N, C-alpha and C positions, 0 to 999 in steps of 0.2 A: 360349258366347262370342259367337257371332254375334248372339244376342238382345241382349246388352249393347251391342255395337257399333251395332246398329239403334236401340236406345233412345237412345244417346249422339248418334247422327246426327240423330234427331228433335229433341233438345234444341237442337242447333246450328241446325237449320232454324227452329225456333220462335223462338229469340233473333234470328236473322237477319231473319225476317219481321216481328217486332215491334219490332226495334231497341232492346230493353230491356237494361239492364245486368245484372250479377250472373250471368254465364254459369256460373261455377264452382259456386256453390251450386245453381243450377238443374240443371246436368249431374249433380252428385252426387245430387240428388233423383231424377232420372230413372233412375238405375241402382240406387239404394238398396233398393227392394223386392226386387230379385233378389239383391243382396249380403247382405242381412240375413235374407231369408225363403226364398230358393230355394237359395243356395249351401250353407248349413249343412244343410239337409234333404237335399240331394244327397250331401253328405259322410256324413251319418248312414246314408243308404240304401246307400252304398258299403260302409261298415263292416258293415252288416247282411249284405250278400252274403258278407262274409268271416268271419261268425260272431259279430260283436260287435253286439249290439242295444241300442238306446236305448228307454226307455219311450215308448209311443205318445203319452202326454200331452205329453212334451217335444217330440216331432216336430211334433205338432199346434200347440203353442204357438209354436214357431219359424215354422212355416208361416203362422201368423196375422200375422206381421210383413210379409207380402206384401199384406195387406189394409188398408183404411183404419183399422180398429181397432188395427193394429200400427204402421203408418207415421206415424200422428198423434203418438204419444208419442216415437217414435224421432227424428222430425224436430225436435220440441220439445227433446228432450235434446241433440241435436247443436247446435242454435242457441245453447244455453247456453254453449258453448265459445267463443263470439265476444264481442267487446266489447259492452257493454250497448246502446250506441247503434246497433249493427248487427244486433242479435238479431232484431228484427221483420222486417226485409227479408230476412235470411238464412233465417229460418223460412218466410216466404211463398214464397221461391224453392225451398227444399227441398220444401215441401209441393206447390207447383205442379209441380215435376218428378215427384214421386210420382203426382200426378193424371194427368199426361200419360202416364206409364208405364202406369197402370191403364187409361186410355182406349185405348191401343194394344193392351194385352193383351185387352181386352174384344172386340176384333175377331176374335180367334182362336176356333177350336173345338178342344175336347179330347176325348179318348176317355172320360175320367171326368167328374167333376163340374166345373162352371164356377166362377165367382168368387162367393163368398158375401159380397156387398157389405155386408150389414147384420149380419154376424156380430159379436157373439154373440147378438144379439137374435132371429135367425131363421136357419135353415139353407137358406133359399131361395138358389138359385144362378142366375147369369145369365151369358150370353156371347152375342155377336152371331153368331158362327160363320161369319164371312165368309171367313177364311183359315185354313189349317192352322197348328198351333203352330210348325212349322219352315219355313213358307213363305218367310220373309225371309232365310234362311241364304244362298242364292246371291247375294242383292243387297247384303249387308252390306259386302263389300270395295269395291263400286262406290259405295254410298251414303255412306260416311264421307268420302272425299275430296271428293265433291260438296258435302256438308254443310259441311265445313271451308272450302271455297272460298266458299260462299254467306255463311257467317258472317264470314269475313275481308273480304269485299266490303261487307257490310251491317252490320258491327258498330256499336254505338252511337257516336255522334259524340264523346261525352266520352272514350271510350277511345282513339279515334284521335287526338284533340287531346292527351291525356295522353302517349301513346306518342311523338308528334312532339315534344312539349316535353321529355321526358326524353332523347330522342335528340339534340335540339339543345343541351341544357344539358351533356350529357356530351361532345359534340363541341367545344363552345366552351371547356371547362375545360382542354383540353390545349394 
């Protein structure tokens, strides 16, 4: 859970720093690799500890959703649920969030294998190994409110103007 909070906070900080719109699709993209690639694998591993096992190929296939080969089609499929005129920008933000997620994950070191960035073309793995995989857990509760504050302060001008316009129009209607 702390990992998702940390990833979400980085999405907020990125959008605050760049003042770019489309926070929602970007934030979804930044947590998507863990939601579709890590959470189901963890659930299957938990079931395995209780005597219910899934085929290894299924677990490996789901785990690949945490890699570029997996999150490319997942983000594209999600973008198709949006209006045609919005699909490209939604897809780019979903994909950008996934890339930020991966960039952050690459800073970690794991006991086992690193990230197979070029899977299925090679089983070469990579990670920078700068921090432990659980190193951000104590900082997550502090980081999220700071990130929310930064985003609220630096959110894109168009969103501020739109919020002020809708507040003004609802106030003048009464």
